[in-house]
All heavy atoms as atom14 arrays in JSON, in Angstrom:
{
  "sequence": "MKFEVAENETIAECLARMKKEGFTPVKRMEKPIFHETEKGIEVLRQQIIFVGKKIN",
  "atom14_mask": [
    [1, 1, 1, 1, 1, 1, 1, 1, 0, 0, 0, 0, 0, 0],
    [1, 1, 1, 1, 1, 1, 1, 1, 1, 0, 0, 0, 0, 0],
    [1, 1, 1, 1, 1, 1, 1, 1, 1, 1, 1, 0, 0, 0],
    [1, 1, 1, 1, 1, 1, 1, 1, 1, 0, 0, 0, 0, 0],
    [1, 1, 1, 1, 1, 1, 1, 0, 0, 0, 0, 0, 0, 0],
    [1, 1, 1, 1, 1, 0, 0, 0, 0, 0, 0, 0, 0, 0],
    [1, 1, 1, 1, 1, 1, 1, 1, 1, 0, 0, 0, 0, 0],
    [1, 1, 1, 1, 1, 1, 1, 1, 0, 0, 0, 0, 0, 0],
    [1, 1, 1, 1, 1, 1, 1, 1, 1, 0, 0, 0, 0, 0],
    [1, 1, 1, 1, 1, 1, 1, 0, 0, 0, 0, 0, 0, 0],
    [1, 1, 1, 1, 1, 1, 1, 1, 0, 0, 0, 0, 0, 0],
    [1, 1, 1, 1, 1, 0, 0, 0, 0, 0, 0, 0, 0, 0],
    [1, 1, 1, 1, 1, 1, 1, 1, 1, 0, 0, 0, 0, 0],
    [1, 1, 1, 1, 1, 1, 0, 0, 0, 0, 0, 0, 0, 0],
    [1, 1, 1, 1, 1, 1, 1, 1, 0, 0, 0, 0, 0, 0],
    [1, 1, 1, 1, 1, 0, 0, 0, 0, 0, 0, 0, 0, 0],
    [1, 1, 1, 1, 1, 1, 1, 1, 1, 1, 1, 0, 0, 0],
    [1, 1, 1, 1, 1, 1, 1, 1, 0, 0, 0, 0, 0, 0],
    [1, 1, 1, 1, 1, 1, 1, 1, 1, 0, 0, 0, 0, 0],
    [1, 1, 1, 1, 1, 1, 1, 1, 1, 0, 0, 0, 0, 0],
    [1, 1, 1, 1, 1, 1, 1, 1, 1, 0, 0, 0, 0, 0],
    [1, 1, 1, 1, 0, 0, 0, 0, 0, 0, 0, 0, 0, 0],
    [1, 1, 1, 1, 1, 1, 1, 1, 1, 1, 1, 0, 0, 0],
    [1, 1, 1, 1, 1, 1, 1, 0, 0, 0, 0, 0, 0, 0],
    [1, 1, 1, 1, 1, 1, 1, 0, 0, 0, 0, 0, 0, 0],
    [1, 1, 1, 1, 1, 1, 1, 0, 0, 0, 0, 0, 0, 0],
    [1, 1, 1, 1, 1, 1, 1, 1, 1, 0, 0, 0, 0, 0],
    [1, 1, 1, 1, 1, 1, 1, 1, 1, 1, 1, 0, 0, 0],
    [1, 1, 1, 1, 1, 1, 1, 1, 0, 0, 0, 0, 0, 0],
    [1, 1, 1, 1, 1, 1, 1, 1, 1, 0, 0, 0, 0, 0],
    [1, 1, 1, 1, 1, 1, 1, 1, 1, 0, 0, 0, 0, 0],
    [1, 1, 1, 1, 1, 1, 1, 0, 0, 0, 0, 0, 0, 0],
    [1, 1, 1, 1, 1, 1, 1, 1, 0, 0, 0, 0, 0, 0],
    [1, 1, 1, 1, 1, 1, 1, 1, 1, 1, 1, 0, 0, 0],
    [1, 1, 1, 1, 1, 1, 1, 1, 1, 1, 0, 0, 0, 0],
    [1, 1, 1, 1, 1, 1, 1, 1, 1, 0, 0, 0, 0, 0],
    [1, 1, 1, 1, 1, 1, 1, 0, 0, 0, 0, 0, 0, 0],
    [1, 1, 1, 1, 1, 1, 1, 1, 1, 0, 0, 0, 0, 0],
    [1, 1, 1, 1, 1, 1, 1, 1, 1, 0, 0, 0, 0, 0],
    [1, 1, 1, 1, 0, 0, 0, 0, 0, 0, 0, 0, 0, 0],
    [1, 1, 1, 1, 1, 1, 1, 1, 0, 0, 0, 0, 0, 0],
    [1, 1, 1, 1, 1, 1, 1, 1, 1, 0, 0, 0, 0, 0],
    [1, 1, 1, 1, 1, 1, 1, 0, 0, 0, 0, 0, 0, 0],
    [1, 1, 1, 1, 1, 1, 1, 1, 0, 0, 0, 0, 0, 0],
    [1, 1, 1, 1, 1, 1, 1, 1, 1, 1, 1, 0, 0, 0],
    [1, 1, 1, 1, 1, 1, 1, 1, 1, 0, 0, 0, 0, 0],
    [1, 1, 1, 1, 1, 1, 1, 1, 1, 0, 0, 0, 0, 0],
    [1, 1, 1, 1, 1, 1, 1, 1, 0, 0, 0, 0, 0, 0],
    [1, 1, 1, 1, 1, 1, 1, 1, 0, 0, 0, 0, 0, 0],
    [1, 1, 1, 1, 1, 1, 1, 1, 1, 1, 1, 0, 0, 0],
    [1, 1, 1, 1, 1, 1, 1, 0, 0, 0, 0, 0, 0, 0],
    [1, 1, 1, 1, 0, 0, 0, 0, 0, 0, 0, 0, 0, 0],
    [1, 1, 1, 1, 1, 1, 1, 1, 1, 0, 0, 0, 0, 0],
    [1, 1, 1, 1, 1, 1, 1, 1, 1, 0, 0, 0, 0, 0],
    [1, 1, 1, 1, 1, 1, 1, 1, 0, 0, 0, 0, 0, 0],
    [1, 1, 1, 1, 1, 1, 1, 1, 0, 0, 0, 0, 0, 0]
  ],
  "atom14_positions": [
    [[4.26, -0.36, 6.51], [5.18, 0.08, 5.48], [4.36, 0.65, 4.33], [3.28, 0.16, 4.02], [6.04, -1.09, 5.04], [7.03, -0.75, 3.99], [8.16, -2.13, 3.73], [9.57, -1.24, 3.24], [0.0, 0.0, 0.0], [0.0, 0.0, 0.0], [0.0, 0.0, 0.0], [0.0, 0.0, 0.0], [0.0, 0.0, 0.0], [0.0, 0.0, 0.0]],
    [[4.87, 1.66, 3.66], [4.16, 2.3, 2.56], [4.72, 1.85, 1.22], [5.93, 1.71, 1.07], [4.25, 3.82, 2.67], [3.51, 4.36, 3.87], [3.56, 5.87, 3.91], [2.83, 6.39, 5.13], [2.85, 7.84, 5.2], [0.0, 0.0, 0.0], [0.0, 0.0, 0.0], [0.0, 0.0, 0.0], [0.0, 0.0, 0.0], [0.0, 0.0, 0.0]],
    [[3.81, 1.63, 0.27], [4.17, 1.24, -1.09], [3.51, 2.21, -2.05], [2.29, 2.34, -2.06], [3.67, -0.18, -1.4], [4.36, -1.25, -0.6], [3.92, -1.59, 0.66], [5.45, -1.92, -1.12], [4.55, -2.58, 1.4], [6.09, -2.9, -0.4], [5.64, -3.24, 0.87], [0.0, 0.0, 0.0], [0.0, 0.0, 0.0], [0.0, 0.0, 0.0]],
    [[4.3, 2.88, -2.86], [3.77, 3.82, -3.84], [3.7, 3.15, -5.21], [4.62, 2.45, -5.62], [4.68, 5.05, -3.94], [4.18, 6.08, -4.91], [5.07, 7.3, -4.99], [5.9, 7.51, -4.09], [4.92, 8.06, -5.96], [0.0, 0.0, 0.0], [0.0, 0.0, 0.0], [0.0, 0.0, 0.0], [0.0, 0.0, 0.0], [0.0, 0.0, 0.0]],
    [[2.57, 3.36, -5.89], [2.42, 2.85, -7.25], [3.29, 3.73, -8.14], [3.08, 4.94, -8.22], [0.94, 2.88, -7.71], [0.82, 2.39, -9.14], [0.07, 2.03, -6.79], [0.0, 0.0, 0.0], [0.0, 0.0, 0.0], [0.0, 0.0, 0.0], [0.0, 0.0, 0.0], [0.0, 0.0, 0.0], [0.0, 0.0, 0.0], [0.0, 0.0, 0.0]],
    [[4.28, 3.11, -8.78], [5.2, 3.86, -9.64], [4.47, 4.36, -10.89], [3.4, 3.86, -11.24], [6.38, 2.99, -10.03], [0.0, 0.0, 0.0], [0.0, 0.0, 0.0], [0.0, 0.0, 0.0], [0.0, 0.0, 0.0], [0.0, 0.0, 0.0], [0.0, 0.0, 0.0], [0.0, 0.0, 0.0], [0.0, 0.0, 0.0], [0.0, 0.0, 0.0]],
    [[5.05, 5.34, -11.54], [4.43, 5.96, -12.72], [4.22, 4.95, -13.85], [3.24, 5.03, -14.58], [5.31, 7.12, -13.2], [4.51, 8.22, -13.85], [5.35, 9.45, -14.11], [6.02, 9.93, -13.18], [5.31, 9.93, -15.25], [0.0, 0.0, 0.0], [0.0, 0.0, 0.0], [0.0, 0.0, 0.0], [0.0, 0.0, 0.0], [0.0, 0.0, 0.0]],
    [[5.1, 3.98, -13.99], [4.99, 3.0, -15.07], [4.49, 1.65, -14.56], [4.72, 0.63, -15.19], [6.34, 2.83, -15.77], [7.42, 2.36, -14.82], [7.24, 2.37, -13.61], [8.54, 1.95, -15.36], [0.0, 0.0, 0.0], [0.0, 0.0, 0.0], [0.0, 0.0, 0.0], [0.0, 0.0, 0.0], [0.0, 0.0, 0.0], [0.0, 0.0, 0.0]],
    [[3.81, 1.63, -13.43], [3.36, 0.4, -12.78], [1.85, 0.44, -12.59], [1.27, 1.48, -12.31], [4.06, 0.3, -11.4], [3.72, -0.91, -10.59], [4.45, -0.93, -9.26], [4.51, 0.12, -8.59], [4.96, -1.99, -8.89], [0.0, 0.0, 0.0], [0.0, 0.0, 0.0], [0.0, 0.0, 0.0], [0.0, 0.0, 0.0], [0.0, 0.0, 0.0]],
    [[1.2, -0.71, -12.76], [-0.23, -0.79, -12.52], [-0.48, -1.06, -11.04], [0.43, -1.46, -10.3], [-0.89, -1.91, -13.34], [-0.39, -3.16, -12.88], [-0.63, -1.75, -14.83], [0.0, 0.0, 0.0], [0.0, 0.0, 0.0], [0.0, 0.0, 0.0], [0.0, 0.0, 0.0], [0.0, 0.0, 0.0], [0.0, 0.0, 0.0], [0.0, 0.0, 0.0]],
    [[-1.72, -0.85, -10.62], [-2.08, -1.12, -9.23], [-1.89, -2.6, -8.92], [-1.38, -2.97, -7.87], [-3.53, -0.65, -8.95], [-3.6, 0.87, -9.03], [-4.01, -1.15, -7.6], [-4.99, 1.45, -8.94], [0.0, 0.0, 0.0], [0.0, 0.0, 0.0], [0.0, 0.0, 0.0], [0.0, 0.0, 0.0], [0.0, 0.0, 0.0], [0.0, 0.0, 0.0]],
    [[-2.27, -3.46, -9.86], [-2.12, -4.91, -9.67], [-0.66, -5.29, -9.48], [-0.34, -6.16, -8.66], [-2.74, -5.65, -10.84], [0.0, 0.0, 0.0], [0.0, 0.0, 0.0], [0.0, 0.0, 0.0], [0.0, 0.0, 0.0], [0.0, 0.0, 0.0], [0.0, 0.0, 0.0], [0.0, 0.0, 0.0], [0.0, 0.0, 0.0], [0.0, 0.0, 0.0]],
    [[0.23, -4.66, -10.24], [1.66, -4.95, -10.11], [2.19, -4.51, -8.74], [3.01, -5.19, -8.13], [2.45, -4.27, -11.22], [2.21, -4.86, -12.59], [2.82, -4.06, -13.72], [3.07, -2.83, -13.55], [3.04, -4.64, -14.8], [0.0, 0.0, 0.0], [0.0, 0.0, 0.0], [0.0, 0.0, 0.0], [0.0, 0.0, 0.0], [0.0, 0.0, 0.0]],
    [[1.71, -3.37, -8.25], [2.12, -2.89, -6.94], [1.63, -3.84, -5.85], [2.38, -4.17, -4.93], [1.59, -1.47, -6.7], [2.07, -0.78, -5.1], [0.0, 0.0, 0.0], [0.0, 0.0, 0.0], [0.0, 0.0, 0.0], [0.0, 0.0, 0.0], [0.0, 0.0, 0.0], [0.0, 0.0, 0.0], [0.0, 0.0, 0.0], [0.0, 0.0, 0.0]],
    [[0.39, -4.29, -5.96], [-0.15, -5.22, -4.97], [0.6, -6.55, -5.0], [0.85, -7.16, -3.95], [-1.65, -5.43, -5.2], [-2.53, -4.2, -4.95], [-3.96, -4.48, -5.36], [-2.45, -3.75, -3.5], [0.0, 0.0, 0.0], [0.0, 0.0, 0.0], [0.0, 0.0, 0.0], [0.0, 0.0, 0.0], [0.0, 0.0, 0.0], [0.0, 0.0, 0.0]],
    [[0.99, -7.01, -6.18], [1.78, -8.24, -6.3], [3.15, -8.05, -5.65], [3.66, -8.97, -4.98], [1.92, -8.63, -7.76], [0.0, 0.0, 0.0], [0.0, 0.0, 0.0], [0.0, 0.0, 0.0], [0.0, 0.0, 0.0], [0.0, 0.0, 0.0], [0.0, 0.0, 0.0], [0.0, 0.0, 0.0], [0.0, 0.0, 0.0], [0.0, 0.0, 0.0]],
    [[3.74, -6.89, -5.83], [5.04, -6.58, -5.22], [4.92, -6.58, -3.69], [5.78, -7.11, -2.98], [5.53, -5.22, -5.72], [6.85, -4.78, -5.18], [7.41, -3.56, -5.91], [6.48, -2.5, -6.17], [6.33, -1.41, -5.4], [7.08, -1.25, -4.33], [5.45, -0.47, -5.73], [0.0, 0.0, 0.0], [0.0, 0.0, 0.0], [0.0, 0.0, 0.0]],
    [[3.81, -6.02, -3.18], [3.57, -6.02, -1.74], [3.48, -7.44, -1.22], [4.08, -7.78, -0.2], [2.26, -5.28, -1.41], [2.33, -3.79, -1.52], [0.74, -3.03, -1.14], [0.65, -3.3, 0.62], [0.0, 0.0, 0.0], [0.0, 0.0, 0.0], [0.0, 0.0, 0.0], [0.0, 0.0, 0.0], [0.0, 0.0, 0.0], [0.0, 0.0, 0.0]],
    [[2.71, -8.28, -1.91], [2.52, -9.67, -1.48], [3.84, -10.42, -1.5], [4.14, -11.19, -0.59], [1.5, -10.36, -2.38], [1.12, -11.73, -1.93], [0.0, -12.3, -2.78], [-0.41, -13.67, -2.26], [-1.5, -14.25, -3.03], [0.0, 0.0, 0.0], [0.0, 0.0, 0.0], [0.0, 0.0, 0.0], [0.0, 0.0, 0.0], [0.0, 0.0, 0.0]],
    [[4.66, -10.18, -2.53], [5.97, -10.83, -2.64], [6.87, -10.47, -1.47], [7.65, -11.29, -1.0], [6.62, -10.43, -3.97], [7.94, -11.1, -4.24], [8.5, -10.66, -5.57], [9.88, -11.27, -5.81], [10.46, -10.78, -7.05], [0.0, 0.0, 0.0], [0.0, 0.0, 0.0], [0.0, 0.0, 0.0], [0.0, 0.0, 0.0], [0.0, 0.0, 0.0]],
    [[6.76, -9.22, -0.98], [7.57, -8.77, 0.14], [6.96, -9.13, 1.49], [7.52, -8.81, 2.53], [7.79, -7.25, 0.05], [8.65, -6.86, -1.14], [8.95, -5.37, -1.18], [8.98, -4.71, -0.12], [9.15, -4.85, -2.3], [0.0, 0.0, 0.0], [0.0, 0.0, 0.0], [0.0, 0.0, 0.0], [0.0, 0.0, 0.0], [0.0, 0.0, 0.0]],
    [[5.78, -9.78, 1.48], [5.17, -10.26, 2.72], [4.21, -9.28, 3.38], [4.03, -9.32, 4.6], [0.0, 0.0, 0.0], [0.0, 0.0, 0.0], [0.0, 0.0, 0.0], [0.0, 0.0, 0.0], [0.0, 0.0, 0.0], [0.0, 0.0, 0.0], [0.0, 0.0, 0.0], [0.0, 0.0, 0.0], [0.0, 0.0, 0.0], [0.0, 0.0, 0.0]],
    [[3.59, -8.41, 2.6], [2.66, -7.43, 3.14], [1.3, -7.55, 2.48], [1.19, -7.99, 1.33], [3.19, -6.01, 2.92], [4.37, -5.65, 3.77], [5.66, -5.95, 3.34], [4.2, -5.04, 4.99], [6.76, -5.64, 4.12], [5.3, -4.72, 5.78], [6.58, -5.02, 5.34], [0.0, 0.0, 0.0], [0.0, 0.0, 0.0], [0.0, 0.0, 0.0]],
    [[0.27, -7.15, 3.21], [-1.08, -7.08, 2.66], [-1.57, -5.64, 2.84], [-1.27, -5.0, 3.85], [-2.02, -8.09, 3.36], [-3.28, -8.09, 2.69], [-2.25, -7.76, 4.82], [0.0, 0.0, 0.0], [0.0, 0.0, 0.0], [0.0, 0.0, 0.0], [0.0, 0.0, 0.0], [0.0, 0.0, 0.0], [0.0, 0.0, 0.0], [0.0, 0.0, 0.0]],
    [[-2.31, -5.1, 1.87], [-2.76, -3.71, 1.99], [-3.85, -3.56, 3.04], [-4.76, -4.38, 3.12], [-3.28, -3.39, 0.59], [-3.62, -4.7, -0.01], [-2.71, -5.7, 0.59], [0.0, 0.0, 0.0], [0.0, 0.0, 0.0], [0.0, 0.0, 0.0], [0.0, 0.0, 0.0], [0.0, 0.0, 0.0], [0.0, 0.0, 0.0], [0.0, 0.0, 0.0]],
    [[-3.74, -2.51, 3.85], [-4.76, -2.2, 4.85], [-5.36, -0.82, 4.63], [-6.4, -0.5, 5.19], [-4.22, -2.32, 6.29], [-3.87, -3.75, 6.62], [-3.02, -1.42, 6.51], [0.0, 0.0, 0.0], [0.0, 0.0, 0.0], [0.0, 0.0, 0.0], [0.0, 0.0, 0.0], [0.0, 0.0, 0.0], [0.0, 0.0, 0.0], [0.0, 0.0, 0.0]],
    [[-4.69, 0.0, 3.81], [-5.18, 1.37, 3.57], [-4.68, 1.84, 2.22], [-3.55, 1.52, 1.82], [-4.67, 2.3, 4.67], [-5.19, 3.71, 4.59], [-4.68, 4.53, 5.76], [-5.21, 5.93, 5.72], [-4.7, 6.73, 6.84], [0.0, 0.0, 0.0], [0.0, 0.0, 0.0], [0.0, 0.0, 0.0], [0.0, 0.0, 0.0], [0.0, 0.0, 0.0]],
    [[-5.53, 2.59, 1.51], [-5.15, 3.17, 0.22], [-5.33, 4.69, 0.32], [-6.38, 5.17, 0.74], [-6.03, 2.61, -0.89], [-5.8, 3.27, -2.22], [-6.75, 2.72, -3.26], [-6.72, 3.53, -4.46], [-7.05, 3.09, -5.66], [-7.43, 1.85, -5.82], [-7.0, 3.88, -6.69], [0.0, 0.0, 0.0], [0.0, 0.0, 0.0], [0.0, 0.0, 0.0]],
    [[-4.31, 5.42, -0.09], [-4.37, 6.88, -0.09], [-4.1, 7.39, -1.5], [-3.26, 6.82, -2.2], [-3.34, 7.46, 0.88], [-3.53, 7.04, 2.3], [-2.27, 7.73, 3.4], [-0.83, 6.78, 2.92], [0.0, 0.0, 0.0], [0.0, 0.0, 0.0], [0.0, 0.0, 0.0], [0.0, 0.0, 0.0], [0.0, 0.0, 0.0], [0.0, 0.0, 0.0]],
    [[-4.81, 8.42, -1.88], [-4.57, 9.06, -3.17], [-4.42, 10.55, -2.94], [-5.13, 11.14, -2.13], [-5.75, 8.83, -4.12], [-5.91, 7.41, -4.56], [-6.99, 7.26, -5.63], [-7.18, 8.21, -6.41], [-7.62, 6.21, -5.66], [0.0, 0.0, 0.0], [0.0, 0.0, 0.0], [0.0, 0.0, 0.0], [0.0, 0.0, 0.0], [0.0, 0.0, 0.0]],
    [[-3.47, 11.13, -3.66], [-3.35, 12.59, -3.62], [-2.94, 13.08, -5.0], [-2.16, 12.43, -5.7], [-2.39, 13.06, -2.52], [-1.01, 12.5, -2.57], [-0.23, 13.01, -1.36], [1.14, 12.39, -1.31], [1.92, 12.87, -0.19], [0.0, 0.0, 0.0], [0.0, 0.0, 0.0], [0.0, 0.0, 0.0], [0.0, 0.0, 0.0], [0.0, 0.0, 0.0]],
    [[-3.47, 14.22, -5.39], [-3.16, 14.75, -6.71], [-1.77, 15.37, -6.76], [-1.3, 15.95, -5.79], [-4.23, 15.81, -6.94], [-4.63, 16.24, -5.57], [-4.46, 15.04, -4.69], [0.0, 0.0, 0.0], [0.0, 0.0, 0.0], [0.0, 0.0, 0.0], [0.0, 0.0, 0.0], [0.0, 0.0, 0.0], [0.0, 0.0, 0.0], [0.0, 0.0, 0.0]],
    [[-1.13, 15.23, -7.92], [0.15, 15.88, -8.19], [-0.16, 17.0, -9.18], [-0.68, 16.75, -10.27], [1.17, 14.89, -8.8], [1.36, 13.67, -7.89], [2.49, 15.59, -9.09], [1.95, 13.98, -6.54], [0.0, 0.0, 0.0], [0.0, 0.0, 0.0], [0.0, 0.0, 0.0], [0.0, 0.0, 0.0], [0.0, 0.0, 0.0], [0.0, 0.0, 0.0]],
    [[0.14, 18.22, -8.8], [-0.18, 19.39, -9.61], [1.04, 19.88, -10.39], [2.18, 19.62, -9.99], [-0.67, 20.54, -8.72], [-1.93, 20.23, -7.97], [-1.89, 19.86, -6.64], [-3.17, 20.31, -8.59], [-3.06, 19.59, -5.93], [-4.33, 20.04, -7.9], [-4.27, 19.67, -6.57], [0.0, 0.0, 0.0], [0.0, 0.0, 0.0], [0.0, 0.0, 0.0]],
    [[0.78, 20.59, -11.47], [1.85, 21.3, -12.17], [1.26, 22.62, -12.7], [0.07, 22.74, -12.93], [2.48, 20.45, -13.28], [1.65, 20.33, -14.53], [0.52, 19.58, -14.59], [1.81, 20.86, -15.75], [0.0, 19.65, -15.81], [0.77, 20.43, -16.54], [0.0, 0.0, 0.0], [0.0, 0.0, 0.0], [0.0, 0.0, 0.0], [0.0, 0.0, 0.0]],
    [[2.14, 23.59, -12.84], [1.71, 24.92, -13.25], [1.86, 25.07, -14.76], [2.88, 24.7, -15.34], [2.56, 25.97, -12.53], [1.99, 27.36, -12.63], [2.71, 28.35, -11.74], [3.43, 27.92, -10.82], [2.55, 29.55, -11.98], [0.0, 0.0, 0.0], [0.0, 0.0, 0.0], [0.0, 0.0, 0.0], [0.0, 0.0, 0.0], [0.0, 0.0, 0.0]],
    [[0.81, 25.59, -15.41], [0.83, 25.85, -16.84], [0.49, 27.32, -17.07], [0.24, 28.05, -16.12], [-0.2, 24.96, -17.58], [-1.51, 25.33, -17.14], [0.03, 23.49, -17.31], [0.0, 0.0, 0.0], [0.0, 0.0, 0.0], [0.0, 0.0, 0.0], [0.0, 0.0, 0.0], [0.0, 0.0, 0.0], [0.0, 0.0, 0.0], [0.0, 0.0, 0.0]],
    [[0.45, 27.71, -18.33], [0.09, 29.09, -18.65], [-1.36, 29.38, -18.25], [-1.7, 30.52, -17.94], [0.27, 29.33, -20.14], [1.72, 29.29, -20.59], [1.86, 29.46, -22.09], [0.86, 29.71, -22.77], [3.0, 29.34, -22.57], [0.0, 0.0, 0.0], [0.0, 0.0, 0.0], [0.0, 0.0, 0.0], [0.0, 0.0, 0.0], [0.0, 0.0, 0.0]],
    [[-2.2, 28.36, -18.26], [-3.62, 28.52, -17.9], [-3.84, 28.53, -16.4], [-4.92, 28.86, -15.94], [-4.45, 27.4, -18.52], [-4.42, 27.39, -20.02], [-5.23, 26.24, -20.55], [-5.13, 26.16, -22.06], [-5.87, 25.02, -22.6], [0.0, 0.0, 0.0], [0.0, 0.0, 0.0], [0.0, 0.0, 0.0], [0.0, 0.0, 0.0], [0.0, 0.0, 0.0]],
    [[-2.85, 28.11, -15.64], [-2.98, 28.03, -14.19], [-2.44, 26.7, -13.68], [-1.6, 26.08, -14.32], [0.0, 0.0, 0.0], [0.0, 0.0, 0.0], [0.0, 0.0, 0.0], [0.0, 0.0, 0.0], [0.0, 0.0, 0.0], [0.0, 0.0, 0.0], [0.0, 0.0, 0.0], [0.0, 0.0, 0.0], [0.0, 0.0, 0.0], [0.0, 0.0, 0.0]],
    [[-2.97, 26.27, -12.57], [-2.52, 25.03, -11.97], [-3.47, 23.91, -12.41], [-4.68, 24.04, -12.31], [-2.49, 25.14, -10.44], [-1.47, 26.21, -10.04], [-2.14, 23.81, -9.79], [-1.42, 26.5, -8.56], [0.0, 0.0, 0.0], [0.0, 0.0, 0.0], [0.0, 0.0, 0.0], [0.0, 0.0, 0.0], [0.0, 0.0, 0.0], [0.0, 0.0, 0.0]],
    [[-2.88, 22.8, -12.88], [-3.66, 21.66, -13.34], [-3.16, 20.39, -12.66], [-2.02, 20.31, -12.24], [-3.54, 21.5, -14.86], [-4.12, 22.65, -15.64], [-3.96, 22.45, -17.14], [-3.37, 21.45, -17.57], [-4.44, 23.32, -17.88], [0.0, 0.0, 0.0], [0.0, 0.0, 0.0], [0.0, 0.0, 0.0], [0.0, 0.0, 0.0], [0.0, 0.0, 0.0]],
    [[-4.05, 19.39, -12.58], [-3.67, 18.11, -12.01], [-2.87, 17.33, -13.06], [-3.33, 17.13, -14.18], [-4.91, 17.3, -11.58], [-4.51, 15.93, -11.06], [-5.7, 18.06, -10.52], [0.0, 0.0, 0.0], [0.0, 0.0, 0.0], [0.0, 0.0, 0.0], [0.0, 0.0, 0.0], [0.0, 0.0, 0.0], [0.0, 0.0, 0.0], [0.0, 0.0, 0.0]],
    [[-1.68, 16.9, -12.69], [-0.82, 16.14, -13.59], [-1.19, 14.66, -13.55], [-1.36, 14.02, -14.57], [0.65, 16.33, -13.2], [1.69, 15.61, -14.03], [1.65, 16.1, -15.47], [3.07, 15.83, -13.44], [0.0, 0.0, 0.0], [0.0, 0.0, 0.0], [0.0, 0.0, 0.0], [0.0, 0.0, 0.0], [0.0, 0.0, 0.0], [0.0, 0.0, 0.0]],
    [[-1.32, 14.11, -12.33], [-1.69, 12.71, -12.14], [-2.06, 12.48, -10.69], [-1.9, 13.36, -9.85], [-0.55, 11.77, -12.54], [0.69, 11.9, -11.69], [1.81, 10.96, -12.16], [2.97, 11.1, -11.32], [3.23, 10.33, -10.26], [2.41, 9.38, -9.91], [4.33, 10.53, -9.56], [0.0, 0.0, 0.0], [0.0, 0.0, 0.0], [0.0, 0.0, 0.0]],
    [[-2.55, 11.29, -10.39], [-2.86, 10.89, -9.02], [-1.72, 10.03, -8.48], [-1.27, 9.11, -9.16], [-4.15, 10.07, -8.97], [-5.42, 10.87, -9.13], [-5.7, 11.75, -7.95], [-5.56, 12.97, -8.04], [-6.09, 11.18, -6.84], [0.0, 0.0, 0.0], [0.0, 0.0, 0.0], [0.0, 0.0, 0.0], [0.0, 0.0, 0.0], [0.0, 0.0, 0.0]],
    [[-1.28, 10.32, -7.29], [-0.28, 9.49, -6.62], [-1.04, 8.53, -5.71], [-1.84, 8.96, -4.88], [0.67, 10.36, -5.8], [1.72, 9.57, -5.07], [2.59, 10.45, -4.19], [2.13, 11.46, -3.68], [3.83, 10.08, -4.03], [0.0, 0.0, 0.0], [0.0, 0.0, 0.0], [0.0, 0.0, 0.0], [0.0, 0.0, 0.0], [0.0, 0.0, 0.0]],
    [[-0.84, 7.23, -5.89], [-1.53, 6.21, -5.1], [-0.51, 5.54, -4.18], [0.54, 5.08, -4.64], [-2.2, 5.16, -6.01], [-3.18, 5.85, -6.94], [-2.9, 4.1, -5.17], [-3.75, 4.95, -8.02], [0.0, 0.0, 0.0], [0.0, 0.0, 0.0], [0.0, 0.0, 0.0], [0.0, 0.0, 0.0], [0.0, 0.0, 0.0], [0.0, 0.0, 0.0]],
    [[-0.84, 5.5, -2.89], [0.04, 4.9, -1.88], [-0.77, 3.89, -1.08], [-1.87, 4.2, -0.61], [0.62, 5.97, -0.95], [1.42, 7.0, -1.75], [1.49, 5.34, 0.14], [1.84, 8.22, -0.96], [0.0, 0.0, 0.0], [0.0, 0.0, 0.0], [0.0, 0.0, 0.0], [0.0, 0.0, 0.0], [0.0, 0.0, 0.0], [0.0, 0.0, 0.0]],
    [[-0.23, 2.69, -0.93], [-0.84, 1.66, -0.11], [-0.03, 1.53, 1.18], [1.2, 1.55, 1.15], [-0.84, 0.29, -0.81], [-1.8, 0.21, -1.96], [-1.37, 0.35, -3.26], [-3.15, -0.01, -1.74], [-2.24, 0.27, -4.32], [-4.04, -0.1, -2.79], [-3.58, 0.04, -4.08], [0.0, 0.0, 0.0], [0.0, 0.0, 0.0], [0.0, 0.0, 0.0]],
    [[-0.75, 1.39, 2.3], [-0.12, 1.09, 3.57], [-0.26, -0.41, 3.77], [-1.37, -0.94, 3.67], [-0.76, 1.87, 4.73], [-0.14, 1.48, 6.05], [-0.65, 3.37, 4.49], [0.0, 0.0, 0.0], [0.0, 0.0, 0.0], [0.0, 0.0, 0.0], [0.0, 0.0, 0.0], [0.0, 0.0, 0.0], [0.0, 0.0, 0.0], [0.0, 0.0, 0.0]],
    [[0.86, -1.08, 4.03], [0.85, -2.52, 4.15], [1.09, -3.0, 5.56], [1.78, -2.37, 6.33], [0.0, 0.0, 0.0], [0.0, 0.0, 0.0], [0.0, 0.0, 0.0], [0.0, 0.0, 0.0], [0.0, 0.0, 0.0], [0.0, 0.0, 0.0], [0.0, 0.0, 0.0], [0.0, 0.0, 0.0], [0.0, 0.0, 0.0], [0.0, 0.0, 0.0]],
    [[0.46, -4.13, 5.89], [0.64, -4.79, 7.19], [1.36, -6.1, 6.93], [1.03, -6.84, 6.0], [-0.72, -5.05, 7.83], [-0.65, -5.73, 9.16], [-2.04, -5.98, 9.71], [-1.95, -6.8, 10.99], [-3.29, -7.17, 11.45], [0.0, 0.0, 0.0], [0.0, 0.0, 0.0], [0.0, 0.0, 0.0], [0.0, 0.0, 0.0], [0.0, 0.0, 0.0]],
    [[2.35, -6.41, 7.75], [3.15, -7.64, 7.6], [2.25, -8.86, 7.79], [1.45, -8.93, 8.7], [4.28, -7.65, 8.62], [5.27, -8.75, 8.45], [6.18, -8.45, 7.28], [7.31, -9.46, 7.24], [8.03, -9.42, 5.99], [0.0, 0.0, 0.0], [0.0, 0.0, 0.0], [0.0, 0.0, 0.0], [0.0, 0.0, 0.0], [0.0, 0.0, 0.0]],
    [[2.38, -9.82, 6.85], [1.64, -11.07, 6.91], [2.43, -12.04, 7.79], [3.63, -12.21, 7.6], [1.45, -11.69, 5.52], [0.7, -10.73, 4.61], [0.72, -13.02, 5.62], [0.66, -11.18, 3.16], [0.0, 0.0, 0.0], [0.0, 0.0, 0.0], [0.0, 0.0, 0.0], [0.0, 0.0, 0.0], [0.0, 0.0, 0.0], [0.0, 0.0, 0.0]],
    [[1.75, -12.65, 8.73], [2.44, -13.61, 9.64], [2.53, -14.96, 9.02], [1.81, -15.51, 8.37], [1.72, -13.71, 10.98], [1.82, -12.39, 11.73], [2.73, -11.62, 11.53], [0.87, -12.15, 12.58], [0.0, 0.0, 0.0], [0.0, 0.0, 0.0], [0.0, 0.0, 0.0], [0.0, 0.0, 0.0], [0.0, 0.0, 0.0], [0.0, 0.0, 0.0]]
  ]
}
């Protein structure tokens, strides 16, 4: 299952949410979110996604 770190959430809060739902992180992915400005295309922020494995 995938868990995305929300814009107003810390990584620690996301990991705590995963643990509460019974998952442990097995993979972390990051990808940039771009936006267009007068100067060109700039990075707005990083999107962080954790892939979780069900804890038995």
